[in-house]
C-alpha positions, 0 to 999 in steps of 0.5 A: 262014369260022369258021376264017378268022375265028379265024385273023384274031383270033389274029393281031390278038391276037398283034399286040396282045400284042406291042405291049403288051409292047414298049410297056411294056418301052419305058417302062424302059431296057433295062439297068434292065429286065434288072437288075430281072429278076436281082433276087430281089424286084425291087420290094422296099424296106426302108422298106416293111416294118413287121413281121417274123415270123422263124422259125429254129432258136432259135424264133419272133421277131416284130419291129415298127417303131414310129412313130419308126422304131425296131424292137422285138422283141414276141415272145417278149418285148418288147425293143428291137431292134438297128436295124442288125441288122434293117435289115441283113436287110431290105437283103439282100432289097432288093439281093439278086440271083440267083446261079442258079435251078432250077425244074421243067421238063417231067417232070424230077424236082424235089424241094424236099427237095434244097434243104432247102426241103421243111421249111425251118428259116428262114422270114421273113414281112415285112408292109407297109401298102402294098396289092398292085398289078399290075406292068407289066413282068411281075415281082411287084409290091408286096405287103402281105406277103412270105414267104421260105423259106431252105433249106440251104447249097450243098455248095460255096461260101457260097451258100444256096437260097431260095424265095418263097411266090409262086413255084415257082422255087428261087434261089441267093443269097449265104450272108450271108442265112443267118447274118443270118436265123438270129440269136436274140433275143440277136443281134437285141436292142439292145445299147445301154442307151439309145436317143435322139437327144442333140440331142432330149433335153429332160430328165435325171433322176438319182434316188438315195436321198439326192436327186432331180436333175432337169435340164430343157433351156431353149433351148440351156441346161440348168437344175436344177429339183430339188433346187435351182433354178439354171442347170446346167453345160452341159458337164457335162450334155452330158458325162453325156448323151453317156456315157449315149448310148454305154453299150453291153452286151456280149452275154456280160453279159446275165443269164438270171435276171430275177426276183429284183431284190433279189438284184442291188440293183434292188428299191431301186436306187442310181440311177435315170436317166431320159431324156426325149425328145419326151415319151417317157421311158426309165429305167434302174436301177443296183444292186449292184456286182460287181468292176468292174461294176454290175447294171443294168436298164431299167424297160421290159425284163425282162432284167438286165445288167452294165455297167462301173462308171465311169459311176457316177462321173458319176451320183454327182455331188452337185447342186452339182457339176452347177450352172453355175460360170460366172456368165454365159454368152453366145456371142461370139468375143472381143468380136465382135458385142458392142456395149456394156458397162455398169457401174452404180455407186452414183453413176454409170452408166458406158456403154462402147460400140463406135463405128462405127470399132470403137473402144471409147468411154466415152459415159456419164457423160463422152464419152472414149476407152476403153482398148481392151485393158482393155475387151476383157480385162474382157469376156473375164474376165466370160465365164470368171468362175467361181463359187467358193462357193454361199453361199445358195440362198434368201437371206432378207436380201440386204443381208448380201451388199451385194446388196439395193442392189447395189454394182455392176450389170454388163451386156453387150449385143449389137448391136441392143440385145440383152442377152446377160448381166447380174449384180449384184456385192456386197461383198468378203469380209473377206480381199478375195480374193472378192466376192458376186455374184448373177444377175439374176432368180435367187435364189442368192448366190455368191462369185467371185474378185476378182482382175482383176475387182473392182479393175477396177470399183471405180473404173470411169472410171479403169480403163477410160479411154484410157491414152494421155496424150500423142500427137503426131507425132514429126516435129513435135517441136521442143524437149525440156527435162528438169529434175532436182534436180542438172541441167537438159537443154534441147535444140532440133531443128536442120535438120542431119543426121548421117552416118546421116541422123538429125536432130541436136538441140543442147543449150543446157543444161547444156553447149552440144553436139550431143545424143546422137541415140539417147537423144533419139530414144528419149525422143521415141519414148516421149513421142509415144505415152505410155501409162500403165500404169494410173490411180491417182487423180483430183484427189488432195488431197495430191500429196506422197503420190505425190512429185508436189509436188516431182517428181524429174523434169520432162519438157517436150516442145514440138511443132507440131500442126495447129490444131483437130485431133488428131494423128491428123487432122494425119497426113492433112494431111501431103500438103498444102503447108506454106503451106496447113497451119495449125499451133500450138505446144503444150508438154506437161510430164510430172511424175515422182514417187516410185516405187510401191514400193521396189526397182530396177525398179519403176513410178513415180507420174506426172501431166501438169502440165495434168491432175489424173490420177495414173498409173503409168509403167513403169520402162523409160520412167522410165529412158529419161527419166532418161538422160544427153543429152550424148553419153557416148562417151568416146574417139574414134579410128579403130581401124584406125589404132592403132599402139601401146597403153600400159596404165599401172598404179601399179606396172607398164606394158604396151606393145603395138606394131604392127609390119608389121601384127603386134602385139608386147608389149614385153619379153615373151617370148610373142606376143600374139593379134591377135584379143585386141588387136583386141577390146581396141581395140574395147572401148576405142573403144566405151567409154561412160559411164552418165552424166556426173558433172560437165561441167567438173571443178574438182577432179580430186583428189576423183575420184582423176583427178589421179593415176589408178590406171589409164591407157590410151593408144591412139596413132594418127598424129593423136595420142594418145587417153588414158583416165584411170580414177580411184577407184570411185564405188561398188561398181558403177562408176568415175570416168573421164575423157578426157585432152582433155575436162572431163567426168567420166564414171561407167562400170560395173565390167564395162566397166572390167574389159574394159580392165584387162588383164595381158600373158597376157590378150593371149596367150590366146584367150578365147572371146567371144560374137560381137556383130555390129557395127551398120552405120555410122550405125545408131541403137542405141536404149537398151533400152526399151519402144516403142509398137507397133501402132496407136493405140486411135483407129485411128491407123496407126504413124508414122515415127520421127525416125530412120527407124524405125517407131512 
């Protein structure tokens, strides 16, 4: 009975054990269970280890992890450990798999001496703060201490024997563990001079025998607090911290002698650099230099080491070198997010604000459009405005600099009325190249360059106001009158078009004829979106100073506009039928005075007759307004129909005849080059006057056109086209006349020189740069400035009278 009971109990126990084993094993996937069986320490995690006692051929080394997860060597001396080296050892155990294993089986001899484990040269004790717990899958569970013995390397291969203190099994593992665990203090210590997180540093101190520089972080900015109180240069401080962070010691540069500080200049160091991070400080001393290296020592470690001395360049900077050279700092991509610019003057507060349409407008003291580019460029100028001189750190009398009651106060505001920057501007220095400035809430006074800055705020309302002085729809232009001292041009638009589709304008003064379409279109183009280069003054007492009391040119433009609306609003009415659009006629007159300075290509003073603002206008536009409106093409004939050319000089004549499509020079032995003849005919056909001297010549003798010095005749079936060239008007031009016209033209020397040819000129091919001919009817506008892009009011480009884009 007892035996039967015993058997039954054994069976039940076996079933229970089998159930427990199978049930527990079922909790892990089969592959995971097998993977853990292969691991040397299945439950090991590097993060659990807080202390390591390593004994190897160099002796005993004890390492401990601090609360900030940095490892420190605490024996044989306290040093910072190389985190990567320590973590590399721990990672070996975390991921180490068995290559093979040996253990005692029966009576078979098993001697640890065979594996170098009877008296191992390397032993590692690793401590955790995790209490031990039983494991459910029959592997060693987490412990508060792991002890590993490292034996000898295998005769073949790179593997090594290893044994845990809790097991009699000897395992074979990769040999990389042997080299990592056999490092001495030098191999395990940190080679970084400093150990910190750059983004967490809140203080930098550089102490020398001359001064003590202290910089503290204030949000995203840095501030000098010693020996002066001012903003620090953000980039320079970051640069120094970055270089300190990257200072690394070569293993061969650690010195064994750590006692005689005076020997290395470390008893009274040249520089002591202190980094503070979250309340913890690290200080490093710099002593004597030797060759291109300097002796260095951390105050919390006993060893002295060498560093390359370029770092001394950064440490030797004077306090002023570390001050912020930017007058103000604010984050903005262009003017994105910036909502307002305010400039306070002794008499006004000028507010320039961004509208809902994203256009800049002057809202105080008047409500007008601002010039978009000027506002944007000025804000960009403020962002890069740099201090040139640190004048006074603690001024006793600000009135000396014009800063007691500042001449100007400038502020930039972000959306939601958050002020980004604000500073004061005082007097200019005597030479005018610099002015005094002072940050709001700061004591120091500085100077900055005045170029592109001071001149912009001296007359704010003129500088920042919209420079668009005329704006109308070109398609609604009706009449143009240009008055000069010697002539007046008056022309009106017609409902006719030329072969190229351009609208024709008819001149009534000084002669009745069709106006030069290209010139008219260029003038209307310029006027329809006329922008001043800059404003000079408002309501001047003496117009004579600008030559505007008696303008040298008056340009009057008459056009239609939608009543009660701006021209940009009238664009929206174009789709409506004409009878539903109420239009008014408006005439604006531009007065052009004298040039701003002497010279050919210089701006001129101008003003609108209905305004009191004097402004400058660019010379290309002035040149366009001063152009000849009567067509200046001198001859008209079909080039392909020319059958004979005659060039008559006072002493000789050259005749070319086209026979069977081949040109011949009369009484000349050489054959002409057809290309050169064609080139001559083209120049003759395209010959244009710079302007017309007289529209009806009464005395040809005064121009030497009664007896021309040169005559060119191009014969076609319909008749002859004859060009007379008279005397020189000046060093740059000739008087020229078409035989069948009353106009006396003035033509430049270069154009005439292309016609004054000798026989040999036609027989030699001259390489000429190919000039593509314009398509028939295409508008060839004179060189000039065309308004590009959109208007500051968001107005899209319109179409030009000749089909181009405005």
